[in-house]
N, C-alpha and C positions, 0 to 999 in steps of 0.2 A: 829966451828958452828956459832958464831956470825959474823964472817967475811963473810960467805956465804950468810947468810940472808941479810945482808946489800947489798950485790951485787945484789941479786934478786930484791930487792925493788928499787934499783936504775935503774935497767934495766926496771922495770915496769913503772917507772916514765918517763923514756925516751920514752917508747912506747906510753904513754898517750899523751905526748906533740906532738907527730907526728899526731895523729888522729885529733886533734883540727883544724889545718889548712885545713885538708881534708874536715872536716865537713863544715867549713866556706866556703871553695871553692865550695863545693857541693851546699850549700844554695845559694851562689851567682849565680852559674850556673843555678840553678832552677829558681831563681828570674829573671835572664836574659832571660831564656827560657819563663817564664811566661809573662815577659814584652814584649818579642818579639812576643809572641802569641797575646797579647793584641794589640800591634802595628799593627800586621798583620791583625787582625780583623778590627781595626780602618781604616787601609789602604784599606781593602776590602770594608768597608762601604763607605769610602771616594770615592773609585773608582765608586761604585754604584751610590753614590750621584752625582759624576761628570758626569756619564753617563746620569742620569736623568736630570741633569742640562743642559747637551749638548742637550738632546732630547727636553727639554723645550725651550732651546735657539733656536733650529731648528724650533720648532713650532712657537715660538715668532717671529723668522725671517720671517717665511712664513706669519704669521698674519700681521707683519710689512709691508711686500711687498703688501699684499692684502689691508692693510690700506692705503699704499701709492697710490695704484691703485684707491681705492675709493676716496682718497683725490684729486687725479688728476681729477677724474670724477666730484667730487664735485666742484673743482675749475673751471672746464669747465662749469658746470651748473651755478655756481655763476657768471661766466663771461657772460653767456647767459642771466642770470637773470638781471645782471647789465645793459646789453644792452637793454633788455626789459624795465627795470626800466627807463633808459634814454629816451627810446622812449615814455613810458607812461608819464614821466614828461613833455616831449615835447608836447604830446597830451593834458596833463592837462593844460599846459601853454596856448596852443591854445584854449582849452575849456574855460579857465578863460577869455581869451580875448574875445571869442565869447559871454560868459556870460555877460561880461561888455557891449558889443555891444547890446545884447538882453535886458539887464536891461535898457539901454538908450532908446531902441526902445519901451520897455514896458512903460517907463515913458512918452514917447511921446504919446503912445497909450492911456494911462490913461488920459492924458491931452485932447486928442481928444475925448475920451469916455465921459469925464466930459462935454465937449462942446456939444457932440452929445446928451447926456442925457438932457442937458438944452434945446437943440433944440427939442428933442422928447417930453419933457414936454410941451413945447410951442405948438408943433404940436398936442399933445393929447388934450390940452385945446382948440385949434382951431377945432379939430375934434369933441370934445364934443359939442362945440358951433354949429358946422356945422350939427352934428346929431340932435341937438335940432331944428335947423332951418329946417332940412330935415323932421323931424317928423311933425313939424308945416305945412311945405309945403305939405307933404303927406296927412295930415289930410284935408288940404284945397283942395288938389287934389281929395281926396276921396269924399269930399262934392261936389266939382265941377263936378266930374264924375257922382255922383248921380243926381245932377241937370241936367247934360247933358242927362243922360239916361231918366230922366223924361221929359226933353224938347223934346228929340227925339221921345219918345212915344206920347207926346202931338202933335208934328209935324206930326207924322204918322197918328194920328187920324184926325187931321185937313186936311191932304192931302187926307184921305179916305172919309171924310164926309163934309168938308168945313163948319163945324159947328161953331157957334158963342161962345159956351161954352163947355169947357172940364174940368171937375172937378174931383178930386180924394180925397177920404177920407172925403168928406163933404156930408151932406144930401141935398136932393132937397127941394125947397120951393113949389113944386107943390102939388095940391090936386086933388082928383078924382071929378067926377061930383056932388057928394053929399057933397063936402066940406071936406071930410076926408083926412088928410095929407098922402102923400106917405112916408112910413117908410122902409128904406133899412137896413137890418141886414148884415153888411159887416164882412167877415171873414179874419182877417189879415194873416192867413196861406194859403189862397187860392192861386192857381197858374193857369197860362194859360194852357188850355188843347190842345190836338191835335184835328184835325177835326173829327177823328174817335171817340175819347172819347166824344166829344161834341155831336155828333149824337146819340151815345148810351145813354147819359144822357137825351137828349131831348125826345128820343123815350120812355124812361122809366118814365119820368115825366108826370103827369096827369093834369097839370095846364090848358092845352088846352081843357080839358073836362068840365071845369066849364062853367056855363051859363052866357052869357052876359046879364046884366040887369041894371036898374037904381041902382046906389050905388055900382055896380061892373062892371066897364068898362075896356077899354084898359089899363089905368094906373094901375089898380089893377092886371090885368093879368101879366103885365110886372113886377110889384112889387113882386108877388108871385113866378114867375119864377126866378127872381133875388135872392130872399132869399133862395129858394130851391137849386139853383146852388151853392151859396156861402156856404151853409151848407154842400154840397157835396164836397167842396174844389175846386170849379171851379170859377175862377175870372170872375166877371160879371159887366156889366154897364147897368144902366137904361137910356133909350134914349127917349128924347122928340122931336117930329117932328112937325113943323108948316108948314101948306100948304098955298098956295096963297089965298085961300078963307077964311083965318083966322081960319079955323078949325084946330084941333090938333090931334095927335095920339101918342101912346107910344109903345115901343118894348124894346128889350134887345140887347146888343152887347157883343161879346166874341172875345178876341185877341188870335186866335189859333196859335200854333207854326209852323204849316206847310201850313195853308191856309190864314193867315193874319186875318184882322178884318172881322168878320161875324155878320150880324144882324139877330136876330131870333124874329119873330112875333108870339106870342102864343095866340093871342086874339081868343076867342071861338065864338060859335054861340048863337044867342038868342033862347029862348024856342020855339020849333016847327019849327025853321029855317032849311031848307034843306042844307045839306053839307056833306063833307066826314067824315068818322069816326075819322080821326086824323087831328087836326087843326094846327099842327106845320108848320111854314112857314119860308122861308128865304127871306130877303128884300135887295134891292139895294138902299142904302141911300146916295144921293148926292144932293147938292144944284142945283136947276134949272131943275131937272128931275122929271118925274112922278113916284109916289110910287106905284108899282104893285108887291106885294109879290108873291112868288111861293111856292106851297106846297112841303114839303120835302118828305113825305111818301105817298102822294095821287096824283099820276100822272094824274089821269083821271079828276081832278078838276082844275079850274083856278080861279084866283082872279081878280076883277075889279080894275080900276084905282081909288085910293083914293084921289089923288090930286097932284099938283106940289109942290115940296119941296122948301121952302124959308128960313128955319132955322132949325138947328139941335143942340140939347144940350145933351151932354153925361155926365153921373155921375157914376164914378167908386166907 
């Protein structure tokens, strides 16, 4: 019995020792398989990464080609820009040269302008002096023209009347037969009338209807007609006429704009004297001729010869 048991135990121990290597081998195999699986996964992942990298590399290569193309275009543009820059620099250099020339010209122009301004100032001073002299000359000319106008008017009156006195703006020293002074009320605003205007006024004026009498004679008739006409704005002259027999007469004169110098005799009738209803007359007054007035508005009546004229004095 004891020997058999021993044998069994021994056999059992031998069998146990056999299984240990198998287990270790199995574990190693499993580990190798697991390691191989891991490596396989890593290899698969690496392959995928490689594929992605190759794809990215292809994309990068394409981008690199595009970039090279753009770089080539940029280089071309840069070359063109450099050419334009060179041209622009040349133009700038030319412009700077022209600017220098222009500055020199401007400096010369400023110098000339300064000189011109000095000349202009001198010319302006001369002009101011000339204007002052011209104003003085014009004032003198105006005064001379006024004197000439007055002289011409006086000459015209002398030519028309051959009178010894032609006065303007002064009163007469004459008196009527009663010793009363002749007083003339001159209107500075009066003007020369037309012949038609004068006739209308003479017809409307009633001085000729006054009675001729001592104290109111021809000088008074002429005075009243003068004052009435001046009041109406008609420029008038009081006229003294001396005859060869030393008698005298008075009438009025008007310088019409269309008929020239006209003499109006407004002396009326004495009380009870026969005559026309209107005593307005026009006279021809010249030295050396007979004074025979003509009725203006009463053609059926005539006037007699008052005397030969030897002197005429006109007072405006």
